[in-house]
C-alpha atoms as one frame of an Amber mdcrd trajectory, in Angstrom:
protein
 -14.758  32.032 116.005 -11.557  30.827 117.511  -8.462  32.006 115.678  -6.966
  29.012 113.616 -10.123  26.940 113.611  -9.967  24.670 110.145 -13.000  24.678
 107.557 -14.578  21.420 108.641 -14.027  18.835 105.725 -17.735  17.849 105.447
 -18.860  21.223 104.642 -18.778  22.558 100.585 -16.330  25.003 100.442 -17.551
  26.832  97.099 -20.625  27.552  95.041 -20.064  24.583  93.187 -20.003  22.422
  95.737 -22.888  23.164  97.466 -25.478  22.885  94.466 -23.763  19.731  93.884
 -24.757  18.417  97.315 -28.183  18.834  97.611 -30.061  18.646 100.715 -26.901
  17.458 103.220 -24.432  20.000 102.073 -26.790  22.989 102.363 -27.832  21.304
 106.075 -23.704  21.841 106.895 -23.369  25.222 105.497 -26.623  26.761 107.839
 -25.125  24.961 110.931 -21.914  26.641 109.714 -23.523  29.900 109.811 -23.488
  29.711 113.320 -20.422  27.872 114.435 -17.954  29.112 111.710 -19.057  32.546
 112.275 -16.115  35.199 110.391 -14.364  32.567 108.855 -12.485  33.200 105.449
 -14.384  30.350 103.899 -17.536  31.455 105.130 -17.267  34.994 103.772 -15.900
  34.088 100.795 -18.843  31.550  99.983 -21.356  33.688 101.236 -20.256  36.582
  99.422 -19.768  33.924  96.417 -23.455  33.086  96.692 -24.892  37.067  97.131
 -23.365  37.415  93.787 -24.956  34.281  92.037 -28.902  34.147  92.523 -31.225
  31.938  91.273 -34.593  31.856  93.565 -37.110  34.399  93.834 -37.377  35.271
  97.779 -40.972  35.386  98.719 -41.602  37.229 102.229 -44.573  36.806 104.272
 -44.773  38.482 107.049 -47.705  39.615 109.898 -49.385  39.413 113.375 -49.039
  36.045 114.881 -52.245  33.597 114.210 -53.082  34.951 110.994 -51.980  32.152
 108.496 -48.574  32.574 107.871 -47.704  28.819 108.276 -50.847  27.539 106.485
 -50.233  29.761 103.543 -46.380  28.233 103.371 -47.472  25.214 103.330 -50.213
  25.709 100.317 -47.286  27.805  98.493 -44.376  24.831  98.693 -47.461  22.248
  97.254 -48.029  25.082  95.138 -44.375  25.058  93.710 -43.875  21.794  94.221
 -46.464  20.938  91.683 -44.785  23.196  89.174 -41.563  21.354  89.593 -39.890
  24.302  91.457 -37.463  23.570  94.217 -38.621  25.832  97.674 -36.564  26.486
 100.471 -38.146  28.138 103.568 -36.551  29.916 106.729 -38.922  30.373 109.085
 -38.101  33.007 111.605 -39.196  32.752 115.414 -39.117  35.574 117.880 -36.702
  35.337 120.947 -36.920  35.858 124.149 -35.745  38.725 125.300 -35.232  37.777
 128.873 -33.638  34.429 127.959 -32.267  35.067 124.389 -34.115  31.289 124.144
 -36.617  30.236 120.913 -38.999  27.609 120.467 -38.214  26.849 116.745 -41.816
  25.942 116.191 -42.729  27.562 113.043 -40.840  24.283 111.234 -43.546  21.924
 113.445 -46.412  23.778 111.244 -44.874  22.868 108.336 -45.736  19.308 106.625
 -43.007  18.530 104.179 -41.890  15.123 102.726 -38.694  14.876 104.613 -37.815
  12.527 101.223 -38.137  15.243  99.063 -35.062  16.206  98.144 -35.800  19.419
  96.499 -37.715  21.264 100.043 -35.350  22.619 102.308 -37.206  23.648 105.721
 -34.953  25.875 108.325 -36.460  27.369 111.593 -34.264  30.116 112.688 -34.135
  32.179 115.911 -34.592  36.197 115.718 -32.237  36.656 118.378 -31.752  40.668
 119.212 -34.047  41.803 116.316 -37.283  40.761 118.125 -39.246  39.428 115.243
 -37.080  40.291 112.810 -34.248  38.485 110.812 -30.663  38.310 112.233 -27.822
  38.114 110.683 -27.780  34.757 110.432 -31.281  34.520 108.814 -29.578  36.948
 105.972 -27.421  34.851 105.312 -28.938  31.456 105.153 -31.745  33.057 102.465
 -28.577  34.617 100.364 -27.552  30.678 100.431 -30.723  29.038  99.785 -31.192
  32.182  97.028 -28.087  30.501  95.501 -29.663  26.962  95.564 -33.188  27.010
  95.051 -35.647  28.177  92.369 -37.769  29.602  95.184 -37.266  30.915  98.750
 -40.017  31.888 101.375 -39.079  33.924 104.809 -41.711  33.602 107.337 -41.101
  36.165 109.874 -43.225  37.252 112.766 -45.110  40.787 112.917 -43.961  42.424
 116.261 -42.712  45.888 114.111 -39.022  45.101 113.353 -40.099  42.212 110.808
 -41.843  44.380 108.265 -38.356  46.488 107.827 -35.987  43.644 107.889 -37.469
  41.097 105.708 -37.171  44.270 102.904 -33.797  43.560 103.055 -33.832  40.351
 101.548 -37.372  39.954  99.666 -37.759  40.442  95.798 -41.831  40.033  96.874
 -42.942  41.159 100.262 -46.393  39.395 101.227 -48.242  41.269 104.471 -50.814
  39.091 105.927 -53.460  40.567 107.511 -56.553  38.943 109.281 -60.377  39.886
 109.163 -61.759  42.028 112.238 -58.399  42.552 113.971 -57.697  46.211 113.323
 -54.348  45.159 112.161 -54.950  47.656 108.638 -55.575  50.328 110.875 -52.736
  49.512 113.050 -50.169  49.102 109.985 -51.066  52.588 108.911 -50.649  54.160
 112.136 -47.294  52.357 111.627 -46.337  53.339 107.667 -46.090  49.477 107.704
 -48.422  49.960 104.606 -45.833  51.524 102.221 -43.465  48.277 102.782 -45.609
  45.436 100.814 -45.835  44.355  97.394 -48.792  42.268  97.836 -51.391  42.150
 100.449 -52.958  39.114 101.690 -56.677  39.542 104.082 -56.480  35.700 104.959
 -59.179  33.606 105.961 -61.675  35.129 103.216 -64.093  32.226 104.194 -65.214
  34.713 106.964 -67.239  36.679 104.290 -68.638  40.010 105.702 -65.312  40.175
 108.480 -63.230  39.472 105.534 -64.795  41.769 102.984 -64.930  44.662 105.562
 -61.080  44.300 106.110 -60.236  44.576 102.400 -62.224  47.242 102.304 -60.440
  48.935 104.673 -56.553  48.146 103.627 -57.606  49.382 100.452 -58.868  52.971
 101.592 -55.667  52.368 103.589 -53.805  51.991 100.376 -55.210  55.002  98.978
 -53.357  56.752 101.006 -50.005  55.801 100.518 -47.466  57.064  98.058 -47.207
  55.265  94.656 -45.047  52.455  93.659 -43.653  53.303  90.507 -44.900  50.851
  87.568 -46.287  48.959  90.436 -49.883  49.034  92.272 -49.745  46.928  95.102
 -53.028  44.453  94.903 -55.286  43.521  97.632 -56.075  39.562  97.613 -58.783
  37.127  99.367 -56.948  34.201 100.267 -58.137  31.114 102.354 -55.185  28.689
 102.489 -57.115  25.742 103.828 -59.304  25.659 100.959 -56.920  27.114  98.353
 -58.839  30.058  97.475 -56.582  33.079  96.177 -53.815  30.825  95.894 -53.049
  31.041  92.676 -54.107  34.080  92.752 -51.451  35.261  95.453 -48.554  33.079
  92.955 -49.645  34.647  89.763 -49.220  38.238  91.287 -45.921  37.270  92.949
 -44.612  36.120  89.762 -46.102  39.320  87.561 -44.547  41.650  90.571 -41.273
  40.225  89.760 -41.851  40.430  85.991 -42.186  44.087  86.180 -39.058  44.311
  88.409 -36.943  42.676  86.225 -38.063  44.252  82.858 -37.663  48.109  84.142
 -34.487  46.852  85.712 -35.572  47.154  89.162 -34.862  44.545  90.681 -30.608
  44.773  90.395 -31.492  47.862  91.726 -33.732  46.397  94.596 -30.999  43.788
  95.222 -28.229  46.558  95.542 -30.010  48.459  97.330 -30.720  46.108  99.974
 -27.287  45.274 100.560 -26.328  48.185 101.144 -28.752  48.993 103.315 -28.308
  45.712 105.232 -24.286  46.481 105.152 -25.113  50.145 107.181 -27.493  48.326
 109.709 -24.886  46.084 109.953 -21.959  48.358 110.808 -24.525  50.908 112.718
 -25.295  48.115 114.899 -21.881  47.275 115.840 -19.893  50.452 115.505 -22.943
  53.064 116.048 -23.637  56.163 114.181 -20.761  57.815 114.690 -18.688  54.503
 113.308 -20.499  54.170 110.349 -19.911  58.197 109.683 -16.216  57.796 110.153
 -16.703  55.092 107.034 -18.788  57.419 105.109 -16.044  60.412 105.212 -13.416
  58.059 105.106 -13.940  57.883 101.376 -15.392  53.764 101.647 -16.563  53.145
  98.081 -19.965  51.755  98.993 -20.846  50.206  95.340 -17.503  48.253  95.906
 -18.197  47.131  99.457 -21.726  45.953  98.136 -20.449  43.623  96.369 -18.508
  41.176  99.126 -20.303  42.755 101.955 -19.782  39.725 104.448 -15.731  40.465
 103.737 -16.213  44.104 104.392 -17.855  43.978 107.326 -15.041  41.849 108.956
 -12.000  43.518 107.488 -13.820  46.495 109.243 -14.598  44.762 112.176 -10.888
  43.824 112.088  -9.480  47.457 111.462 -11.653  48.784 114.476 -10.553  46.105
 116.934  -6.930  47.153 115.687  -7.358  50.369 116.185  -9.150  50.019 119.517
  -6.709  48.120 120.758  -3.652  49.975 119.840  -5.842  52.911 121.531  -6.389
  51.381 125.010  -2.302  50.690 124.996  -1.078  54.170 124.815
């Protein structure tokens, strides 16, 4: 961002403006995430949104072709039938050669553009392979402060399963029958991350049943998750089979987190993990070690992570400028 660039008048200046402005305000602010990165007004608004969440965030992850977009469509319909507003972040992988992204997930979602309670945004993964870029995480935080439900659809290429854990209240791992996904995920240690596992395309019969048995076997080897036992559900989004069970399991998981105080702890830990990850990307392991040894109060930093990250960047930049001039 160019120094001194003024905040656009058409963009909301605070959370109250964002909530009052509806879809147009949200669209303008999501665009500003990229074009006004680092602007004090944007940083202030992001930190304000972080402290005032409304939505439950459900992340869908799994390999390409497993049926995540079909499932997202079905979940949107289910939530809208219950009069819930829905925001969707659909993440497409970026080319490691050109850096470009097709942003095609949005074309697979059938939504009514006139419905003011649905907002879909496709975003590129950038340098996070199939995971969530900093811009995508900022978009989730903004949507979470406005909508009743936020669905994050990512592409499972290894990074995404870890990245969605930085923003999701409930992580849903989708596995396709006959693909060997359960064995691959177990080898990668990914079975420790999801809160719900769905075997998609349950209409495939015995193949789907075997996949469910494989997953349940893999889950039996994983560590226990406190008060929550990870359910393995059979799902066919084409005919809505298992959809109500998924919505119910998601609601139940949120209730368990909320009732035992785990939701606030989880969200706080997510912010700290994201902040450390961002600082490592920018300054390396040694830079983060220096920060930790300098007496940084991480609890305070987690309350305003976007401002803290910007201030730290400016401090490091000033140090290197001074160092290079001497």
